[in-house]
C-alpha positions as CSV (number, residue, x, y, z in Angstrom):
1,M,251.7,167.2,211.7
2,K,251.2,164.9,208.8
3,T,249.0,167.2,206.9
4,H,251.7,169.8,207.2
5,Q,254.4,167.8,205.6
6,K,252.0,166.4,202.9
7,R,251.3,169.9,201.7
8,T,254.8,171.1,201.3
9,A,255.7,167.8,199.4
10,E,252.8,168.6,197.0
11,A,253.4,172.3,196.5
12,G,256.4,172.1,194.1
13,F,257.7,170.2,191.1
14,T,260.2,167.3,191.6
15,L,263.6,167.3,190.1
16,I,262.5,164.6,187.8
17,E,259.5,166.5,186.6
18,L,261.6,169.6,185.8
19,L,264.2,167.5,183.9
20,I,261.3,166.1,181.7
21,V,260.0,169.3,180.9
22,M,263.3,170.9,180.1
23,S,264.0,167.8,177.9
24,V,260.8,168.3,176.0
25,I,261.8,172.0,175.5
26,L,265.2,171.2,174.4
27,I,263.8,168.6,171.9
28,L,261.3,171.1,170.4
29,M,264.4,173.7,170.1
30,V,266.4,171.1,168.2
31,L,263.6,170.5,165.9
32,A,262.7,174.3,165.2
33,I,266.1,175.7,164.7
34,P,266.9,173.9,161.4
35,A,263.4,174.8,160.1
36,M,263.9,178.5,161.0
37,Q,267.3,178.3,159.2
38,G,265.5,177.0,156.1
39,V,262.8,179.7,156.1
40,R,265.6,182.3,156.4
41,R,267.4,180.8,153.4
42,T,264.4,180.8,151.4
43,A,263.4,184.3,152.3
44,N,267.1,185.4,151.3
45,Q,266.7,183.5,147.9
46,T,263.4,185.2,147.3
47,S,264.9,188.5,148.2
48,A,267.8,187.8,145.8
49,I,265.4,187.2,142.9
50,A,263.4,190.4,143.5
51,S,266.4,192.4,143.7
52,L,267.6,191.0,140.3
53,R,264.4,191.7,138.7
54,M,264.6,195.5,140.1
55,L,268.1,195.9,139.0
56,N,267.0,194.7,135.4
57,Q,264.5,197.3,135.4
58,M,266.8,200.0,136.9
59,E,269.5,199.0,134.2
60,G,266.8,199.8,131.5
61,Q,265.8,203.3,133.2
62,Y,269.6,204.2,133.7
63,N,270.3,203.4,130.0
64,S,267.2,205.4,128.9
65,T,268.1,208.3,131.4
66,Y,272.0,208.2,130.4
67,P,272.1,207.0,126.9
68,Q,275.6,208.3,126.4
69,H,276.7,205.8,129.1
70,G,274.5,202.8,128.1
71,F,274.0,200.4,131.0
72,A,275.5,201.0,134.4
73,C,278.7,199.0,135.0
74,T,278.6,199.3,138.9
75,L,276.0,199.2,141.6
76,P,277.2,202.7,143.2
77,A,276.4,204.2,139.7
78,M,272.8,203.2,140.0
79,G,272.7,204.1,143.8
80,G,273.3,207.0,145.7
81,K,271.6,208.7,148.6
82,Q,268.0,209.9,147.7
83,G,267.8,213.8,148.2
84,S,271.5,214.4,148.2
85,G,271.4,216.5,145.2
86,S,270.5,215.8,141.5
87,P,271.0,212.3,140.2
88,T,274.0,211.9,138.0
89,A,275.2,209.0,135.7
90,E,277.7,208.2,138.6
91,S,275.0,208.3,141.2
92,A,271.6,207.9,139.6
93,Q,269.6,207.2,142.8
94,L,267.7,204.3,141.2
95,I,268.4,201.6,143.8
96,P,268.4,201.5,147.7
97,E,271.7,202.2,149.4
98,D,271.9,198.5,150.7
99,L,271.8,197.0,147.3
100,A,274.2,199.7,145.9
101,S,276.7,198.5,148.5
102,G,276.6,195.1,146.9
103,S,275.4,193.1,149.8
104,K,271.8,192.6,150.7
105,S,269.9,189.8,152.6
106,G,272.7,187.2,152.8
107,Y,273.6,187.7,149.0
108,I,276.5,189.5,147.4
109,F,275.7,191.3,144.1
110,N,278.0,192.3,141.3
111,I,277.7,193.9,137.9
112,T,280.1,193.4,134.9
113,C,279.7,195.0,131.6
114,G,280.2,193.6,128.3
115,G,280.5,195.0,125.0
116,K,280.8,198.8,124.5
117,N,281.0,201.4,121.8
118,T,283.2,204.5,122.3
119,I,281.5,207.7,121.0
120,N,283.3,211.2,121.6
121,N,285.7,209.5,124.0
122,Q,282.8,208.3,126.2
123,D,282.2,204.6,126.6
124,Q,278.6,203.5,125.9
125,Y,278.1,199.9,127.4
126,N,275.6,197.8,125.4
127,S,275.4,194.7,127.6
128,Y,275.9,193.6,131.2
129,Q,275.7,190.7,133.6
130,I,274.4,190.9,137.3
131,T,275.3,188.0,139.7
132,A,273.9,187.2,143.1
133,T,275.7,184.8,145.2
134,P,275.1,183.7,148.7
135,T,277.4,185.0,151.5
136,Q,277.7,181.6,152.7
137,V,276.3,178.8,150.6
138,G,274.1,176.5,152.5
139,S,273.6,179.0,155.2
140,T,272.4,182.3,153.8
141,G,271.2,180.7,150.4
142,N,271.6,177.6,148.3
143,W,271.6,179.0,144.7
144,G,273.5,181.7,142.9
145,Y,271.6,183.8,140.2
146,C,272.7,185.5,137.2
147,T,270.9,187.9,134.8
148,D,271.7,190.1,131.8
149,E,270.2,192.7,129.5
150,N,267.8,190.0,128.3
151,A,266.2,190.0,131.8
152,Q,266.0,186.3,132.1
153,I,267.3,185.0,135.7
154,H,269.3,181.9,135.6
155,Y,270.5,179.8,138.7
156,D,273.4,177.8,139.8
157,P,272.2,175.1,142.2
158,K,275.8,174.9,143.6
159,G,275.6,178.8,144.7
160,G,278.2,180.0,142.3
161,T,277.9,182.0,139.2
162,N,277.9,179.1,136.7
163,C,274.1,179.8,136.0
164,T,272.9,177.4,133.4
165,D,269.3,176.6,134.6
166,L,266.4,179.0,133.7
167,L,264.4,180.3,136.7
168,Q,260.8,179.5,136.0
C-alpha cells in the first residue's frame, strides 16, 4: 500500500513548483515585451525613412511626367489604384495606396507645397516639404522626419516637425 501512495505523490507537480515555473515565465515576459516594443519602434522609423526616400523619388518622377503641375502637393495626387485607368496628374499611381492615404507603419505623412508659378491659369509648384511624424511619440516612433525637393532627410528627436538635425 505504501508503494501505491508514493507513486501518486511523485506523479505530478506540486503547487509550489507550478508557481515557480509561472513566476519565471512572467519575469521573462516582463523583460521581453519592452524589447519587442523597441524593435517595433525601430522598424517603424526605418520604414518612415524608406518611405520619405521613395516619396522624394516619386516627386521627381511626378514633376517630369506632369511639368505643367510641377511637384505634387498631396499624397493622393501621387497615389491612385494601379490598373484603375490611365494615370493622371490627380492620380499618378506612383506610390502605394497605404502611403497615399497618409498613414503607414505608425507614421503620418503630409506634403505641403511651397513656391509656385502660374502659367496659363495653371499653378506650377517648384518646391515641397514632406513630413513624417509618429502616430504616438514614444510608442510607434521616437523621431519626426522632414524632407524637401533637395532630398535631404532631417529629423526632430522630439517626434515633431521641427527637423533641424541632418539624418546621416
